[in-house]
C-alpha positions in Angstrom: 48.4 -54.7 0.9 51.7 -56.7 1.0 52.0 -59.2 4.0 54.9 -58.8 6.3 55.7 -62.5 7.5 57.2 -61.0 10.6 53.8 -59.7 11.6 52.0 -63.0 11.3 51.1 -65.1 14.4 52.1 -68.8 13.9 49.6 -71.5 14.7 52.1 -72.9 17.2 51.7 -69.7 19.2 48.0 -70.0 19.2 48.3 -73.7 20.4 50.7 -72.6 23.2 48.4 -69.8 24.2 45.4 -72.0 24.5 47.5 -74.2 26.9 48.6 -71.3 28.9 45.0 -69.9 29.4 43.4 -73.2 30.0 41.3 -73.3 33.2 41.4 -69.5 33.4 38.8 -68.8 30.7 35.7 -70.5 29.6 35.3 -73.0 26.7 32.1 -71.3 25.3 29.3 -73.3 23.8 28.0 -73.2 20.2 24.2 -72.4 20.2 22.0 -73.2 17.3 18.9 -71.2 15.9 16.6 -72.6 13.2 14.8 -69.2 13.4 18.1 -67.4 12.4 18.5 -70.0 9.8 15.0 -69.3 8.4 15.9 -65.6 8.2 19.2 -66.3 6.3 17.4 -68.5 3.9 15.0 -65.7 3.1 18.1 -64.0 1.5 18.8 -67.0 -0.6 21.1 -68.9 1.7 19.6 -72.0 3.2 22.2 -73.0 5.9 23.0 -76.6 6.6 20.2 -78.4 8.6 18.4 -75.0 8.6 20.4 -74.0 11.8 22.6 -71.0 12.1 25.4 -71.6 14.7 26.6 -68.9 17.2 29.9 -69.2 19.1 28.6 -67.8 22.5 31.7 -65.5 23.4 29.2 -63.2 25.2 29.2 -65.9 28.0 33.0 -65.7 28.4 34.7 -64.3 31.5 33.9 -60.6 31.9 31.3 -60.8 29.2 33.4 -60.8 26.0 36.0 -62.8 24.0 38.8 -60.4 25.4 40.1 -62.5 28.3 41.3 -65.1 25.9 44.1 -62.9 24.5 44.5 -60.6 27.5 45.1 -63.4 30.0 47.7 -64.6 27.7 49.3 -61.1 27.4 49.3 -60.6 31.2 50.7 -64.1 31.8 53.5 -63.3 29.3 54.7 -60.1 31.3 58.2 -60.2 32.7 58.7 -59.7 36.4 59.9 -56.1 35.7 56.9 -55.3 33.6 54.7 -56.9 36.3 56.1 -54.5 38.9 55.8 -51.5 36.8 52.1 -52.1 36.3 50.3 -52.0 32.9 48.3 -49.4 31.0 45.8 -49.9 28.2 43.0 -48.0 26.4 39.5 -49.3 25.7 35.9 -48.4 25.3 35.1 -51.0 27.9 35.5 -54.7 27.1 39.3 -54.7 27.0 39.4 -52.5 30.0 37.2 -55.0 32.0 39.4 -57.9 30.8 42.7 -56.3 31.6 41.3 -55.3 35.0 40.2 -58.8 35.8 43.4 -60.5 34.4 45.6 -58.1 36.2 43.9 -58.6 39.3 44.1 -62.3 39.1 47.9 -62.0 38.4 48.6 -59.5 41.2 49.4 -56.6 38.6 48.3 -53.0 38.9 46.3 -51.9 35.9 45.6 -48.4 34.7 42.8 -48.4 32.0 42.1 -45.3 29.9 38.5 -45.0 28.9 36.5 -42.3 27.1 34.7 -39.9 29.2 31.3 -41.0 27.8 32.1 -44.8 28.1 29.3 -47.0 29.2 28.7 -46.7 32.8 28.3 -50.4 33.4 31.7 -51.1 31.7 33.4 -48.4 33.8 31.9 -49.8 37.0 33.1 -53.3 36.0 36.6 -52.4 35.3 36.8 -50.4 38.7 35.1 -53.4 40.3 37.8 -55.8 39.1 40.3 -53.5 40.7 41.7 -51.2 37.8 42.5 -47.6 38.1 40.2 -46.1 35.7 41.1 -42.9 33.9 38.2 -41.3 32.0 39.3 -38.7 29.4 38.3 -37.3 26.1 35.3 -37.1 23.9 36.6 -39.0 20.9 39.2 -41.8 20.6 42.1 -39.6 19.3 42.0 -37.6 22.7 41.6 -41.1 24.5 44.7 -42.4 22.8 46.8 -39.3 23.6 45.9 -39.7 27.3 46.9 -43.3 27.1 50.3 -42.2 25.8 50.7 -39.6 28.5 49.9 -42.0 31.3 52.5 -44.5 29.7 55.2 -41.9 29.5 54.5 -40.1 32.8 54.5 -43.3 34.9 56.6 -45.7 33.2 53.8 -48.2 32.8 54.0 -51.3 30.7 52.0 -51.0 27.5 49.4 -53.7 27.0 47.6 -53.1 23.7 43.8 -53.9 23.5 44.2 -55.7 20.1 47.6 -55.1 18.3 49.7 -57.5 20.1 51.0 -61.0 19.1 50.1 -62.5 22.5 46.6 -61.0 22.5 46.0 -62.4 19.0 47.3 -65.7 19.8 45.0 -66.0 22.8 42.0 -64.8 20.8 42.9 -67.7 18.2 41.9 -70.3 20.9 38.3 -69.5 19.9 39.0 -70.6 16.3 40.5 -73.8 17.6 37.3 -74.5 19.5 35.1 -73.7 16.5 37.0 -76.3 14.4 36.6 -78.9 17.2 33.0 -78.2 17.9 31.8 -77.7 14.3 34.4 -79.8 12.2 32.2 -79.3 9.1 32.0 -75.5 9.3 32.2 -73.7 5.9 31.9 -70.0 7.0 32.9 -68.1 10.1 31.7 -64.5 10.6 33.4 -62.2 13.1 32.9 -58.5 14.1 35.8 -56.2 13.6 37.0 -53.4 15.6 40.8 -53.2 15.7 41.1 -56.7 14.2 42.4 -58.6 17.2 39.9 -61.3 17.4 39.3 -61.8 13.8 43.1 -62.1 13.3 43.4 -64.8 15.9 40.3 -66.8 14.7 41.2 -66.5 11.1 44.8 -67.5 11.7 43.6 -70.6 13.6 41.1 -71.6 11.1 42.9 -71.0 7.9 46.0 -72.6 9.1 44.1 -75.8 9.9 41.4 -75.6 7.3 42.3 -73.1 4.6 39.1 -73.8 2.5 36.9 -72.3 5.4 35.9 -68.7 4.5 36.2 -66.0 7.2 34.2 -62.7 6.9 34.7 -59.7 9.0 31.9 -57.2 9.8 32.5 -53.6 10.5 30.1 -50.6 11.2 30.0 -48.1 8.3 31.2 -45.3 10.6 34.0 -47.3 12.4 35.9 -49.1 9.7 39.6 -48.7 10.5 40.5 -52.2 9.3 38.8 -51.7 5.8 40.5 -48.3 5.4 43.8 -49.7 6.5 43.6 -52.6 4.0 42.7 -50.2 1.2 45.6 -47.9 2.0 48.1 -50.5 2.7 48.9 -48.9 6.0 47.5 -47.9 9.4 44.8 -45.2 9.1 43.6 -43.1 12.0 40.0 -42.5 12.3 37.5 -40.9 14.7 35.0 -43.9 14.9 31.5 -43.3 16.0 29.2 -46.3 16.0 26.4 -47.5 18.4 28.7 -50.7 18.6 31.2 -49.0 21.0 33.2 -52.2 21.3 34.2 -51.8 17.6 35.1 -48.3 17.8 38.9 -48.7 17.3 40.7 -45.5 16.3 42.9 -47.5 13.9 43.8 -51.0 12.9 47.2 -52.3 13.8 50.6 -53.2 12.5 49.9 -56.9 13.4 46.1 -57.0 12.6 46.3 -55.5 9.1 48.8 -58.0 7.6 46.9 -60.9 9.2 43.6 -59.7 7.9 45.2 -59.3 4.5 46.4 -62.8 4.6 43.6 -64.7 6.1 40.2 -62.8 5.9 38.3 -63.3 2.7 36.2 -60.1 2.9 35.1 -57.4 5.3 31.5 -56.2 4.9 30.2 -52.8 6.2 26.8 -52.4 8.0 24.9 -49.5 9.5 24.0 -48.9 13.1 20.3 -49.8 12.7 21.2 -53.2 11.1 23.5 -53.9 14.0 20.7 -53.1 16.5 18.5 -55.4 14.5 21.0 -58.1 15.6 20.7 -57.1 19.2 17.0 -57.3 19.1 16.7 -60.6 17.4 19.2 -62.1 19.8 17.1 -60.9 22.7 13.7 -61.8 21.2 14.5 -65.1 19.3 17.8 -66.4 20.8 16.9 -65.3 24.4 20.5 -64.0 24.7 21.5 -60.5 25.7 24.2 -59.3 23.3 25.7 -55.9 23.1 25.8 -54.1 19.6 29.4 -55.0 19.1 28.6 -58.7 19.9 25.7 -58.8 17.5 27.2 -57.3 14.5 28.3 -60.6 12.9 24.8 -62.1 13.5 23.2 -58.9 12.1 25.1 -59.0 8.9 24.1 -62.7 8.2 20.3 -61.9 9.1 20.6 -59.0 6.8 21.9 -61.0 3.9 25.1 -59.2 3.6 27.5 -62.4 4.0 27.9 -64.4 0.7 26.7 -67.8 2.0 25.9 -70.7 -0.5 23.1 -73.1 0.2 23.9 -76.0 2.4 26.8 -74.4 4.1 27.6 -74.7 7.8 27.8 -71.2 9.1 29.2 -70.1 12.5 28.8 -66.4 13.7 30.7 -65.1 16.8 28.6 -63.4 19.4 31.6 -61.5 20.8 30.2 -59.6 23.7 27.4 -59.2 26.0 28.2 -56.1 28.0 25.2 -53.9 27.1 24.1 -51.2 29.7 20.7 -52.5 31.0 19.5 -48.9 31.3 20.0 -48.5 27.5 18.7 -51.7 26.3 15.1 -50.5 25.7 16.5 -47.5 23.8 18.8 -49.7 21.7 15.9 -52.2 20.9 13.6 -49.4 19.8 16.2 -48.0 17.4 16.7 -51.4 15.6 15.8 -52.0 12.0 13.3 -54.8 11.5 14.6 -58.3 10.7 12.7 -59.5 7.6 12.3 -63.3 7.4 
């Protein structure tokens, strides 16, 4: 698709966002795994030093990368917007992040979540002080309720992913990757609506354009791939076990950015995603939700084109898995073959 320069977030905005959110969010660590490196090598890609590196965004505030961009968005609200209160829609991670960020800023937050949202995510959003509205059995119904709440109550729209301030804040993770892994060759990021990969890819490509950035989407939740192919926003009814990636569409900001900076997006099925969850628990000793494990799963399954000797970083983007469902998710995982 053609790139609209007006819909690209400049590196300067990412640097400014990082300064704005400093001290409010964590600088997450980079974890290394030789076992993961060995599995990747079984598919013909011997990563540098035999260690696959993981940017641990599941250890971020509220359990996902979301507060990076969302804190930046909330801090950018005008006084009138703050008084009006904000509204967003989310399967869970953005809901929690907006609830937490709004509470910290003294802003009332209304978060619209699907009726079948993961209970632990609903409880967390409520616990952070948000007004949670549960509505709809699919994301098209959810979005309609979001629009109704916006119009009926005059709330300030705070988008979960398609917003330049959100994208800029997420880009801070890309700057950290470049600082902590200066010899990185490949970065792999899960894709829902495209917010986090847009920010990370912009930060990385503007500083080191030779680094390759790959996105990973569920086969049944591929709004960004479809949008890139069509050259415009495509609405879908997503249904993946990776609920954090179930965006009903990509955005007018994220599509041009992905077209400009992302090298390729690969699709994987749900059992492969769950294999990433299981590997993280069993071998990394990290609890990562399906959305958070998608990038790792794609590398372990040999779906990312990696050349021998390259330094690879995967983003573990979230850890908000319902403890009551963890056993069920692990049982449904495909085996990881080393």
